[in-house]
C-alpha positions, 0 to 999 in steps of 0.5 A: 250242579243243578245249573250243569244239569240244566245246560246238558238238558238243553242239547238235545233239543238244540241238536234235534232241528237238525235231524228234522227234513229240510225245506227248500227255500224260494228267492224270496225267502233268501232275498228275505234271509240276506236282507235279514242278516245285512240289518242283524251286521249293521246293527251290530257293535261291530258294524263291519269296519263301519260299512252300511247295507249297500256297503256291506252287499257290494263286498260280498258280491266283490268277494263272489265274483272273484272267488267264482266269476261264473256267479257274476253272469248268472246273476247278470242273466237273473236280473235282465231275463227277469225283465222280459223274454228278449232281455239277457246277458251274454257272457265274456267271449260270446256276443260275436258268435251270439250275434254274428253279422254273417253265418261263417264257418270253417269246412269243406262246404257240406251238408249232411244226412241220415240215410238209414244206417248210412251218412249222405250228403245232402247239399254242396254249397256252391262253389265251395272246397267240396263241389270245387273238389267234385262231391255231389249231392246223394254221395254216400260218405264212407270214410273221412281221412280212412276212418270208416263211418258204419254205423255212425251219425252225420254229427259224428262224420261233421266232428272229424271233418272239422279243423284249421282253415287250410288243411286238408281232409279225405273224404271216400264216398260211394256214387251209384257203384263206384267208390270215389276218394276226394282230398278237399282242403277246409276254407273259411266259408260265409254265406252271403247275407243277401242274394238276387237274381232274376227268377224268369221274365219280369220277376226278381227274387231277393233273398235276405238271411239278415240285416247287418252291416253296411255291405248287406245294405249295398248289396241290396242297392245293386240288386234294386238296381238290377231288378229295374235295369232287368224290367222286373215288375214283381219282387219276391223278397224272402225273409224266411229263417231272417232272425232280424239284426240292425233296426236301422238297417231294416228302415233304411231298406224300407225307405228304399222299397216305399215308392211313395214320398211322406209317408209314416212307414214305421214309429218306435215308442221309447218304452217298451210299454209303449206308455211314453210320448216319446215316439220317433216316427220314420217317413219314406223318401219316395225312392222306391220303385213302382212294382206290379207286386211286391210279395214277402215270404214268411215263416217262423224264424222271420223276427224282430226287424224282418218283422219291422219289414214285413209289417210295414210293407203290409199294412202300407199295401205295398206287398202281400204275404206268402207262408207261415206265421212269423215269430212275434217280437216287436220289441227293440234292444239296446245291446251295450257290448263290453271290451271282454266280448260279453255284453247287457241285451236290455228291452228298451222300446216298442216297434209299431207299424203303421196299423198300431198293431202290437204282434208280440208274442203273436206274430204276423200271419200271412195273407196266403198260409202256406206249408211246403212238403217233402217229396221224392228227389225229381231223380227217382222219376228220371228216366236213365239215358242210354249211352247211344252219341247225342249231338247238339240240335238233336230233339225227341225223347232221348233230348227231353230225357237228358234236360231232365236229369240236368234239371233233377241234378241242378245244372239246368233250370226247371224253366227251361224252355228248349224243346232241342238239345241246345245251348242252354242245355249244353251249358249245363252238360258242360258243368256237369262235366267240369264238376266230374273231371270229365272232358267238355265235348260239344255232344253226349257220349256214353262215358258222360251219360254212364256218369249221369245214370250214377249220379242219378241213381244216388240222389233217387232215394233222397227226398227233397222239400218242396218249397210250396211257398215260393211256387205260390209266390210265383203263382201271383207274380204271374198273375200280376204280370198278365 
């Protein structure tokens, strides 16, 4: 009887700890607990079918992953991301989205922005479906497939405009005082990784969005040929917003830009901490053009392989830099891609520019620190056109007003130096008429003037980003050409 009483008295003491506040265990606490449990099983008489600690852990993980597949993604990401800021685990089916070789989407090719309680078309992709249908920057988006957008956010409108390629969407806009409806067919829109053009006499401009694929290098080679064929002696290379991409591709680009042979233009250390004696050194072939000046545009989005190009060309004295400090990624990763579209990304090397500087987490500060800014749209400063006939070859204030309107609307280059209603102005006017569905004529008539005024009125309330960085680069280019 005394023994039974003792057992009963123990019950409240056994239950008492369950009422105490629960302490949140740290990761180390849980690891210690897991190690203790494995040790307890391992040392027990049962021996869990004779399995050792490693086998017990493997069985437990296998069961966990079967019951909760996402637990594998979380565990692998915890392991990889614990190595450094750049290593990570990419879940199944998402690698292509995370590391896309091109910027592609299905849509109509417009960029939307808020305008008070309305939604405005901020930009229209050149030769995209919206552009071909006749939509213009500055149009106020009123309805999508008949649904009123009053009081809605641009994100809501964008969601309604999404769909499958080949399907149509009906967009109603207000342009000036007119209410217009367009039927636009959605398409797969692919933004090119690289574009280039002669910006003005002697100056070639190239914009590189990312280093990816042999097609990008082919486009780069074609641009380099065009630079030389047009007698350009200055290259402005725009690497703003370039997140990097294939390191090998960036090294090919560098070799194509450096004019002197046998120059050590980059090194890669076999360990991210740089302590490995295994170092690969890349030497130039001497096939680059001899330019009067090369100017690189940079910002906080310039990273990884883009920084390889920036640091190398700058350290070798081949280029000056303009813009903002770069991202600061001087480490390279190995990507192991699995059949299910998942991947393990692990930092394995340190990227070493000719100067030997380690810019990891610091970035590369440009020679000319320049910040872009917003300003009223040029349409706000334009005089409106009158409805009088204006013939090709006419000069004076009315011809100046026409040129200013076409420049503000993006149809005529700001560098146009015509003093009359000349061939460049007529070509720009024809392009405007084509977009508006108007008849091509060798003169300016009242209908076209009225449509130009409507477009100016639609754009006048907008603000634009002034590319002061490109303006600084152009100033440096002109100085080099003097």
